Steps between C-alpha positions, in 0.01 A plus 500: 500500500450399863857371519634828361294702752629283786860557383444876493353495853793296628741737328328803654504341845867411467582849378309656793697306757827567320426871535418451868820305557711768337322778688556338840858402417589851380338665804677251726838561335474877549404454864785255562751746354361786709493304829842346441650839411381650829635206702835500318547876542432478875726198564783601266503855639566362849776274367651786298558707813751240624662476157523879479671511841769262370549719193531816712761331719694398191455126557340466155492725195195687377482281190507185712229642725270546201579150374422354842174696505397341169598152617319548830188596304503157330517324837217714645279434195541125546416516870192721468354405160268233651363754749451760226311252281286388794396856584453592132252216442300604806495863387394421142230247593382721789448787258310270262270388780435859609420616147266201442717362223494159669119501481522563128746214458276266701191599298692418181566148627847554642591285799791457735704347218453820301667708771784254547563484126511879474732532801733214410538626145749743657597307813644198317764698305567714809571187704748385234671842508506488880658154489772621264572801719505295819711208370750691286476881506485552879801271580699667221410844642605395852834366370565816298431723802752307710756510218459873434519583871813288546678659204407849614623433852843424350513835317330704772831663598477736202154627593331673785758777547328820607643832611506553877430138590715218635462187287615146575644272233656154480286375789610785731874472432496828307334820626479787254406865543506793259394854574404596144441340158526729197320477164784290353466243784821621656507476881647763734627481860505124531546278805557123479549237768629180341522168690485272196855368556507474879693811611289817545567742216376863533507714187394860442525685169393823334358334190420155361314302232373145464666303221459153354854377420609167345607369840179596681301793640692790654446835669775721351587781744706818452689721750448328829641322803508133597564336837532125543530296817451593866657828624789447748608165351799427280300418188302826497530685166407862432548638149373757253430431133415673175304201371385185676269218387303299755364176363145399583499123532185311405399193694308249293248277670327201338134536410286286729186418306188463713232237441290757316784555249563133417407376154176301486672217312741460792207481741331233289813283523555562871389271783559754779189586698564877500540505121192281452298746711634787290389313188153462648499873573572574133211283380265676742435830307359345177291253703381788720386690191285205388348408835445856624328581171275194544419623850438862394202426271258381773654738753402798283133407541502492881412870522396619153334812639835607639614579147860499387647481849227292664700176536849643535492472880442125458773490238754661733404262780523191277828608343646579842401154627634338181832683528546398862405140427760493221769631735408247769499224239855586390614507862347155560672367188838644604472342844370175347179524702310392187624305196598695190228349282231613744649850515466529123137387496295608799511881464370500137238239601394731785443789257317273255276367777424851628412617149274200441325555835434866417382405153246254639390743771452796265350327196365174643609158384197439279525841335873447437446165331227643280692814403827319443316307237345819365845663489642210300224504244486881472 
């Protein structure tokens, strides 16, 4: 009978903490999504202005602009997910301290291990997702953006035509102007200056259309005049025509993939310092999620009366310092001021040491040892 009662008590205790874990994890997930959404909207909106300017100028199509926006969102999520998780933990635990939920947990026997278990129930899978995004999704997105932009630059000569505006094509060798564009995409009162084949070629026509022919892209003009060469010389030509087709040559350029767009497997096999530093950069986000989360639990208790936003000023300061240290560390590694193995290790160790120091300062070493044991047996 006593054994059965003890089993029921253990089952109730286990069930209580399972409910607590799920409650904290669910609240934390919602906060992470909200914080990350705000950050992504702000950052991507600024990036989209530049992309939209390229689309307006005809350098890329509208469809490509939307694709680049989606790919850029992936890259931004990878870069700012650790910061969003860090702030979300502080906000959730800060609210729990303000509403005395932490006092209830402590009175029920919950210790520091209880909080860490509840937080890392979500953080562990999030760190795995962040690692996948950083190692595979973000480089793929960077490569796709370069590829889409390069392909659209080759076909940009068929876009960007607007009535009443001079437009440059073929890297400035073709200047196009039309006074009016009708509902059937027919152009009226057209002027073209063509230097694609060396000699200046001036063409004016009453009407014209853009056509994709088997031999290339053409502007087909009707009822106009054409002058070629320099006036006053023997090779100057002046003629009228009923129909004339001016070819728009495309100049292909090879895609130069940046370090951010290289495949992670290639970086693993490389012995170049720049590529090794890039590899270290890709491992940084999932490690940042783990160590910043470890740091956030004691940091949330520094000013519990401040409520949800009580410790955010410390969070911004710590994250700013951490971001700058990471940048300096990469610069040192690139310039071989420190060995590569040390560059991989000392920044995570710094975060771990800072988190441990705060943990001891906030809870006390003796209290931590006691409650870690209580958390394990709870």
